[in-house]
C-alpha positions in Angstrom: 8.9 -7.6 -20.2 5.2 -6.5 -20.0 4.9 -3.2 -18.1 7.4 -1.4 -15.9 7.7 0.6 -12.7 8.9 4.2 -12.9 10.4 6.1 -10.0 9.8 9.9 -9.8 11.4 12.2 -7.3 9.3 14.9 -5.6 11.6 16.4 -3.0 11.9 13.9 -0.2 9.0 11.9 -1.6 9.4 9.1 -4.2 6.5 8.2 -6.5 6.5 4.7 -7.7 4.4 4.3 -10.8 3.0 1.1 -12.3 2.9 1.6 -16.0 1.6 -0.7 -18.8 -0.7 1.3 -21.2 -1.8 -1.9 -22.9 -3.4 -3.4 -19.8 -4.2 -0.4 -17.6 -1.2 -1.2 -15.4 -2.1 -4.9 -14.8 0.6 -6.6 -12.7 3.1 -9.2 -14.0 5.6 -11.1 -11.9 8.3 -8.9 -13.4 6.4 -5.8 -12.3 5.9 -7.2 -8.8 9.7 -7.8 -8.5 10.4 -4.4 -9.9 8.1 -2.7 -7.4 9.6 -4.8 -4.6 13.0 -3.6 -5.5 11.9 0.0 -5.8 10.2 0.0 -2.4 13.4 -1.4 -0.8 15.6 1.1 -2.5 13.4 4.2 -2.1 12.4 3.3 1.4 16.0 4.0 2.4 16.5 7.0 0.2 13.1 8.9 0.6 11.1 9.9 3.6 7.7 8.9 2.1 6.5 6.8 -0.8 3.5 7.2 -3.1 2.3 4.3 -5.2 0.3 5.2 -8.3 -0.8 3.8 -11.7 -0.9 5.4 -15.1 -3.2 5.9 -18.0 -6.3 6.4 -15.9 -6.0 3.3 -13.6 -4.1 2.2 -10.5 -3.9 -1.4 -11.6 -6.4 -3.8 -13.0 -4.9 -6.8 -11.2 -2.7 -9.6 -12.5 -2.0 -9.7 -16.2 -3.5 -13.1 -17.0 -2.3 -13.1 -20.6 1.3 -12.8 -19.3 0.9 -15.2 -16.3 -1.3 -18.1 -17.6 0.3 -20.7 -19.9 -1.5 -22.1 -22.9 -2.1 -25.4 -21.1 -3.1 -25.6 -17.4 -1.7 -29.2 -17.0 0.8 -29.1 -14.1 0.2 -25.3 -13.7 0.6 -24.1 -10.1 -1.4 -20.9 -9.7 0.1 -20.2 -6.3 3.7 -20.4 -7.4 4.0 -16.8 -8.5 2.5 -15.7 -5.2 5.2 -17.5 -3.3 8.0 -16.2 -5.6 6.8 -12.8 -6.6 3.8 -11.3 -4.9 4.1 -12.4 -1.3 7.6 -11.0 -1.1 6.3 -7.7 -2.4 3.6 -7.6 0.2 6.1 -8.3 2.9 8.3 -5.5 1.6 5.4 -3.1 1.9 4.7 -4.2 5.4 8.3 -3.8 6.4 9.0 -0.5 4.6 10.6 2.0 7.0 8.8 5.0 5.7 5.0 5.8 5.2 3.3 4.5 2.1 0.5 6.3 0.4 -1.5 4.9 -2.5 -3.1 7.2 -5.1 -6.0 5.4 -6.7 -7.3 6.8 -9.9 -9.6 4.5 -11.9 -9.5 0.8 -11.2 -7.8 -1.0 -8.3 -8.6 -4.6 -8.9 -7.3 -8.0 -7.8 -3.7 -7.9 -6.6 -3.7 -4.2 -7.7 -6.3 -3.6 -5.0 -4.2 -5.5 -2.5 -1.3 -3.3 -3.3 -3.4 -0.2 -2.9 -5.0 -1.1 0.4 -1.8 -2.4 2.0 -0.5 1.2 2.1 -0.8 3.3 5.2 -3.0 5.9 3.6 -5.3 5.3 0.6 -6.3 8.4 -1.4 -8.9 7.6 -4.1 -10.6 9.7 -6.7 -14.4 9.8 -6.4 -14.7 7.9 -9.7 -12.2 5.2 -8.7 -13.3 1.7 -7.6 -12.1 -1.4 -6.0 -12.8 -4.9 -7.3 -12.0 -8.4 -6.0 -12.7 -10.2 -9.2 -11.0 -13.5 -8.4 -14.3 -15.5 -8.0 -15.2 -14.6 -11.5 -12.5 -16.9 -12.8 -12.6 -19.5 -10.0 -9.6 -18.2 -7.9 -9.0 -17.0 -4.4 -8.2 -13.4 -3.5 -4.4 -13.0 -3.0 -1.8 -10.4 -2.3 -2.9 -10.6 1.3 -6.4 -9.5 0.4 -8.3 -11.8 2.7 -6.2 -10.5 5.7 -6.2 -6.8 4.6 -9.9 -6.6 3.8 -11.3 -8.4 6.8 -9.3 -6.0 9.1 -10.2 -2.9 7.1 -13.9 -3.3 6.5 -14.8 -6.4 8.7 -15.5 -10.0 7.7 -19.1 -9.5 6.4 -18.2 -6.6 4.0 -15.0 -8.3 3.0 -17.0 -11.5 2.1 -19.4 -9.4 0.0 -16.5 -7.9 -1.9 -14.8 -11.3 -2.4 -17.9 -13.5 -3.1 -19.9 -11.2 -5.3 -16.9 -9.8 -7.1 -18.7 -6.5 -7.7 -17.1 -3.0 -8.1 -17.0 -1.0 -4.9 -17.1 2.7 -5.8 -14.6 4.9 -3.9 -17.3 6.8 -2.0 -18.7 3.5 -0.6 -15.1 2.3 0.1 -14.5 5.5 2.0 -17.8 5.0 4.0 -16.6 1.4 4.8 -13.2 2.5 6.0 -11.2 1.1 3.1 -10.2 4.6 1.8 -8.6 7.3 3.9 -9.4 10.3 1.7 -11.5 11.1 -1.4 -10.1 13.3 -4.1 -12.3 15.5 -6.2 -9.7 16.3 -8.8 -6.5 14.1 -8.9 -5.8 11.4 -6.3 -2.1 11.5 -7.2 -1.8 15.3 -6.4 -3.6 14.8 -3.1 -1.4 11.8 -2.2 1.8 13.7 -3.0 0.6 16.6 -0.8 0.0 14.2 2.1 3.4 12.5 1.4 5.2 15.9 1.5 3.7 16.6 4.9 4.8 13.2 6.2 8.3 13.7 4.7 8.7 16.6 7.1 7.8 14.4 10.1 9.7 12.1 12.5 10.8 9.4 10.0 12.1 7.1 12.7 9.0 7.4 14.8 6.9 6.7 11.7 8.8 3.5 11.2 8.1 2.4 14.8 4.4 3.4 14.5 4.2 1.2 11.3 5.8 -1.8 13.2 3.4 -1.4 16.1 0.3 -1.1 14.0 1.2 -4.2 11.8 2.0 -6.2 14.9 -1.2 -5.2 16.7 -3.3 -6.7 13.9 -2.1 -10.1 14.9 -1.6 -9.7 18.7 -3.8 -9.8 21.7 -4.1 -6.8 24.0 -1.4 -7.8 26.4 1.1 -8.5 23.6 0.2 -5.1 22.1 0.9 -3.4 25.4 4.3 -5.1 25.5 5.1 -4.2 21.9 4.2 -0.5 22.6 6.4 -0.5 25.7 9.4 -1.9 23.8 9.0 0.4 20.8 8.4 3.5 23.1 11.8 2.9 24.6 13.4 2.7 21.2 11.6 5.9 20.2 12.5 7.7 23.4 16.2 6.9 22.8 16.1 8.4 19.3 16.6 11.9 17.9 13.0 12.4 16.9 11.8 12.5 20.5 14.7 14.8 21.5 13.8 17.2 18.7 10.1 17.0 19.2 10.4 17.7 23.0 12.8 20.6 22.4 10.4 22.1 19.8 7.5 21.7 22.3 9.4 23.4 25.1 10.7 26.2 22.8 7.2 26.7 21.2 8.5 26.2 17.7 7.9 23.8 14.8 10.1 20.7 15.1 12.8 20.1 12.5 13.0 16.4 12.1 15.8 14.7 10.1 16.2 11.2 8.6 
């Protein structure tokens, strides 16, 4: 197997690391499946997840050497999306705890999709995002067309996808693709944010994530209905009871999983 996914524990935070030194953590179908499994496992065990790369890069996209056969006759370039990458992206969407990406170096192709599908994106100032698919005659995948148009708008998303040029992290931050810029180490900053979230209302966070993902595809009336339903669910849970008690007692809330 080319590359792997390591899990590191940092208190109530799990860091999931893409690691393939030979390819700057380029993704393979096996890595996609491993990351999918790790998200499902750690999403139950931890209270926040951080996704990071290794060896100076987040991920340089799909590992073409590992994915493309010697002959293209009969080759279906979309098959691995259906079997490996699309299930991963759905697992990220459905994760019950906050996801934070720590982008050092390159986040390209499906690696960029994985980074920007997170709830918070922390990038080093020297990092960059790249939708390089057009360079080899392919279409952006990993949900990139959906994620980018909603994050930066159709026109900027088209520039990224058609021109296939590097977007430096400061510009990505200006466009709204990056949450925070890190001057030193994006991973350290992401872990600090994750530790803060791990002390928060985990159940409420899960409902917020559901509401936000649903809103991206709903009209205003449907969004109001979704918020109403999820607010009842939140109000019936322990996070609200503890948050209200802490407010009334003028103390810091003590949320539990």
